[in-house]
C-alpha positions in Angstrom: 0.0 0.0 0.0 1.2 3.6 -0.9 0.4 6.9 0.8 -3.1 7.9 -0.2 -4.7 11.3 -0.1 -8.2 11.5 1.5 -10.6 13.6 -0.6 -13.4 13.8 2.0 -16.6 12.3 3.1 -19.6 11.3 1.0 -21.7 13.9 -0.8 -24.6 13.7 1.6 -22.4 14.4 4.5 -20.7 17.3 2.8 -24.0 19.1 2.0 -24.4 19.5 5.7 -21.2 21.7 6.1 -19.0 24.3 4.8 -15.4 23.0 4.3 -13.1 26.1 4.8 -10.0 23.9 4.6 -9.2 20.2 4.8 -6.2 17.8 4.4 -5.9 14.0 5.0 -3.7 11.1 4.1 -3.7 7.3 4.9 -0.2 5.8 5.2 1.3 2.2 5.0 1.5 0.5 8.3 5.2 0.6 9.2 5.3 1.1 12.9 2.9 1.6 16.0 4.7 4.8 16.8 3.8 6.4 13.5 0.5 7.6 12.2 -1.5 5.4 9.8 -4.0 8.2 9.2 -3.9 12.0 9.6 -6.7 14.4 8.8 -7.2 18.0 9.8 -9.7 20.8 8.8 -11.5 23.9 9.4 -15.3 23.5 8.9 -18.6 24.9 9.7 -21.5 22.6 10.3 -24.6 24.4 9.0 -27.5 21.9 9.0 -28.9 19.4 11.5 -28.1 16.7 9.2 -24.3 17.1 10.1 -23.3 14.0 12.3 -20.1 12.2 12.9 -20.9 8.9 14.6 -18.3 6.5 16.1 -20.7 5.1 18.7 -20.4 1.5 17.4 -17.9 0.9 14.7 -14.6 2.6 15.9 -11.5 3.0 13.7 -8.5 1.7 15.6 -6.4 3.7 18.1 -6.8 7.3 16.9 -7.7 10.6 18.6 -9.2 13.8 17.7 -8.2 17.4 19.1 -10.7 20.0 18.2 -11.4 23.6 19.1 -14.8 25.4 18.6 -14.3 28.8 16.8 -17.9 30.0 17.0 -21.4 28.6 17.5 -22.0 25.4 19.5 -22.0 21.7 18.9 -23.1 18.6 20.8 -20.9 15.8 21.7 -22.1 12.4 23.2 -19.6 10.2 25.1 -21.0 6.8 26.2 -24.4 7.8 27.6 -23.6 11.5 28.4 -24.1 14.6 26.2 -22.1 17.8 26.5 -22.2 21.1 24.6 -19.0 22.7 23.3 -19.0 26.4 22.7 -16.5 29.0 21.6 -13.0 28.6 22.8 -13.7 25.1 24.2 -11.8 22.2 23.0 -13.0 18.6 22.5 -10.7 15.7 23.0 -11.9 12.3 21.6 -10.3 9.0 21.9 -11.3 6.0 19.8 -11.2 3.7 22.7 -14.4 5.5 24.0 -17.5 5.5 21.7 -18.5 9.1 20.7 -20.5 11.1 18.3 -20.8 14.8 17.6 -23.5 16.7 15.7 -25.3 20.1 15.2 -28.7 19.9 16.9 -31.9 21.0 15.1 -32.4 24.9 15.3 -28.9 25.7 16.5 -26.8 28.3 14.6 -23.8 27.0 12.5 -21.0 25.5 14.4 -17.4 26.5 13.3 -14.5 24.5 14.5 -10.9 23.3 13.8 -9.8 19.7 14.3 -6.8 17.5 14.0 -7.1 13.6 13.8 -4.2 11.2 14.1 -3.3 7.7 15.1 0.0 6.5 16.6 0.9 5.5 20.1 2.8 8.6 20.9 -0.1 10.8 20.0 -2.5 8.7 21.9 -0.3 8.7 24.9 -0.1 12.4 25.3 -3.7 12.8 24.3 -4.8 10.6 27.1 -2.6 12.3 29.6 -4.4 15.5 28.8 -7.8 13.8 29.0 -6.9 12.5 32.4 -6.0 16.0 33.7 -8.4 18.3 32.0 -11.3 16.1 30.9 -12.8 15.9 27.3 -14.0 19.5 26.9 -11.6 21.9 28.5 -11.9 25.6 28.0 -8.7 26.7 26.2 -9.6 30.0 24.3 -9.6 30.8 20.7 -6.3 32.5 20.9 -4.7 29.5 22.8 -1.5 27.9 21.6 -3.7 24.8 20.7 -6.1 26.7 18.5 -3.4 28.7 16.8 -1.2 25.6 16.2 -4.1 23.7 14.6 -5.2 26.5 12.4 -1.5 27.0 11.1 -1.1 23.3 10.5 -4.4 23.0 8.7 -3.2 25.9 6.6 0.0 24.3 5.8 -1.2 20.8 5.2 -3.7 22.1 2.6 -0.8 23.5 0.6 1.6 20.6 0.7 1.8 16.9 0.0 2.8 14.5 2.9 4.9 11.8 1.5 5.2 9.5 4.5 4.1 8.7 8.0 7.4 10.2 9.5 6.5 13.6 8.1 3.0 13.3 9.5 4.3 12.3 12.9 6.1 15.5 13.1 2.8 17.5 12.7 0.9 15.1 15.2 3.6 15.8 17.7 3.4 19.5 17.2 -0.3 19.6 17.8 -0.3 17.3 20.7 2.5 19.3 22.4 0.4 22.4 21.8 -2.4 20.6 23.6 -0.1 19.9 26.5 1.1 23.5 26.8 -2.4 24.7 26.8 -4.2 22.4 29.2 -1.3 21.4 31.4 0.6 24.8 31.4 1.5 26.3 34.9 -0.8 29.1 36.1 0.3 32.6 34.9 1.8 35.3 37.2 -1.0 37.3 38.8 -1.2 40.0 41.4 0.2 39.2 44.8 -3.2 39.4 46.7 -4.9 37.1 44.1 -1.9 34.7 44.1 -2.2 34.4 47.9 -5.8 33.4 47.5 -5.0 31.1 44.7 -2.2 29.4 46.8 -4.6 29.1 49.9 -7.5 27.5 48.0 -5.3 25.0 46.3 -4.2 23.7 49.6 -7.8 23.9 51.2 -10.0 22.4 48.5 -11.5 20.1 51.0 -12.6 22.9 53.2 -15.5 25.4 52.9 -14.4 28.0 50.5 -16.3 31.3 49.8 -15.6 34.7 48.4 -15.4 36.3 51.8 -12.8 33.8 53.2 -10.6 34.2 50.0 -10.9 38.1 50.2 -9.8 37.8 53.8 -6.7 35.8 52.8 -5.9 38.4 50.0 -6.4 41.2 52.5 -8.9 43.0 50.4 -12.6 43.8 50.6 -15.1 41.4 49.1 -16.0 43.7 46.2 -12.4 44.7 45.4 -11.2 41.1 45.6 -13.9 39.8 43.2 -13.2 42.5 40.7 -9.4 41.9 40.9 -9.7 38.1 40.7 -12.0 38.4 37.6 -9.5 40.5 35.9 -6.5 38.5 36.7 -7.8 34.9 36.5 -10.5 35.5 33.9 -13.5 34.0 35.9 -15.3 34.5 39.1 -13.8 33.0 42.3 -16.5 30.5 42.8 -16.1 29.3 39.2 -12.4 28.9 39.6 -12.9 27.0 42.9 -15.3 24.6 41.3 -12.9 24.0 38.3 -9.9 23.3 40.7 -12.1 20.8 42.7 -13.1 19.0 39.5 -9.7 18.9 38.2 -8.3 17.5 41.3 -11.2 14.9 41.3 -10.1 13.8 37.8 -6.5 13.4 39.0 -7.6 11.2 41.9 -9.9 9.2 39.9 -7.1 8.5 37.4 -4.2 8.0 39.8 -5.6 6.7 43.1 -7.6 3.8 44.6 -9.7 6.1 46.7 -13.5 5.5 46.5 -15.6 8.0 44.7 -17.2 9.0 48.0 -13.7 9.7 49.5 -12.7 11.7 46.4 -15.9 13.7 46.6 -15.1 14.7 50.3 -11.4 15.2 49.6 -12.3 17.7 46.9 -14.7 19.7 49.0 -18.1 18.3 48.0 -20.4 17.7 51.0 -22.8 15.6 48.9 -21.8 12.7 46.5 -24.9 13.5 44.3 -23.9 17.1 43.9 -20.2 16.0 43.0 -21.7 13.6 40.3 -23.7 16.3 38.8 -21.0 18.9 38.6 -18.5 16.3 37.4 -20.9 15.1 34.6 -21.5 18.6 33.6 -17.7 19.4 33.2 -16.4 16.0 31.8 -19.5 14.7 30.0 -19.6 11.5 31.9 -19.9 10.2 35.5 -16.9 9.8 37.7 -17.1 6.0 37.5 -17.1 6.2 33.7 -14.1 8.4 33.7 -12.2 6.1 35.9 -13.1 3.0 33.9 -12.1 4.8 30.7 -8.7 6.0 32.0 -7.7 2.5 33.5 -9.0 0.5 30.7 -6.8 2.6 28.3 -3.7 1.6 30.2 -2.6 4.8 31.9 -0.7 3.4 34.9 -1.7 4.6 38.5 0.6 7.1 40.0 1.7 8.8 36.7 1.8 12.5 37.1 0.0 13.9 34.1 1.8 17.2 34.5 5.2 15.8 34.2 7.3 17.8 31.8 9.0 16.1 28.9 
C-alpha cells in the first residue's frame, strides 16, 4: 500500500457543512509509533443533518483534538451529552464511543480539528484527558487553537509523502495541547496569588468569596473585581474547576473510593459531586475512571510531568 490522499466524506455528509480547509492522508502500516492516518480541517456545520458517529464501529487507536471557533456543537460520550462552545476544546479517543453533531435549530458550528493515530499521539492525548477532561476551555487565541489553524493551512498546501512527516505534525499539535491544558498558572497580582495558593491547599474545606478575600487582604468587592481581571473568571467558578480537576487526577491515579474523592475535593454531597462532574466532563466519575484505567494509563503517573 502506498500513501493515499483523503478527498473527503460522502456527498450527503458534505452538503451539511462548509469546508473552509481540509487535508488528509492514509499511510502504510510501518510502526505503531507512526500515524496510519492523519486528517485536519477547518469546517462549519450548517445543518442538523451534520453528524459524525463513532458510537459503534470505531477506527483503531486514533484521537481527535478540536477547538470550537464559533457557535455550539453537541458531543455524546458513552451515555452522556455535553455542549462545546466558542474557545472550548473537544478531546476524543477512539477507545471510547462518541458522536458529535449540530442539533436542530442551532446556529452554525465552526471548528478546527486534527485527527491522528499512533501510540505517541495517543499517549499524550490521554494524559491531557486525564488531567483536563474531554471538553476543557482553552480559548480561541490559545497555543492549541493557533497551532491547529496553522497546521491546517500548511497541510492544505503541501503533500505529505510518508508517516514520518505526518508524525512531526501530530507531535506539534499534541504538544500544543499539553502546553495549553497542562501549562502552569500565569503570574497574577500578589493578593490574588495568595488566595490561589490558599484555596489550592484547602479544596477540602469550605471556601467562599469572603474567606478568600480575607486571605488576600482585600474587601470582598475589590477582591472579586481583581480576581476576575487576573484569572478570567469569578472566584466561585475557579474553585469549582480546581475541585473537579483534582477529582479527575484522583480518579485516574488513586484507589480512593468515589465518595472519598468527593469529600477530599470539598463536596459535601456525592450526588452534587456527580452532577457537577458530569457537567464538566460529559460522563460520570465512574465512567471516567473506567475509561482511563482501561486505556492503560498506569496509576501514579503524574499527568503534568514535563518532557
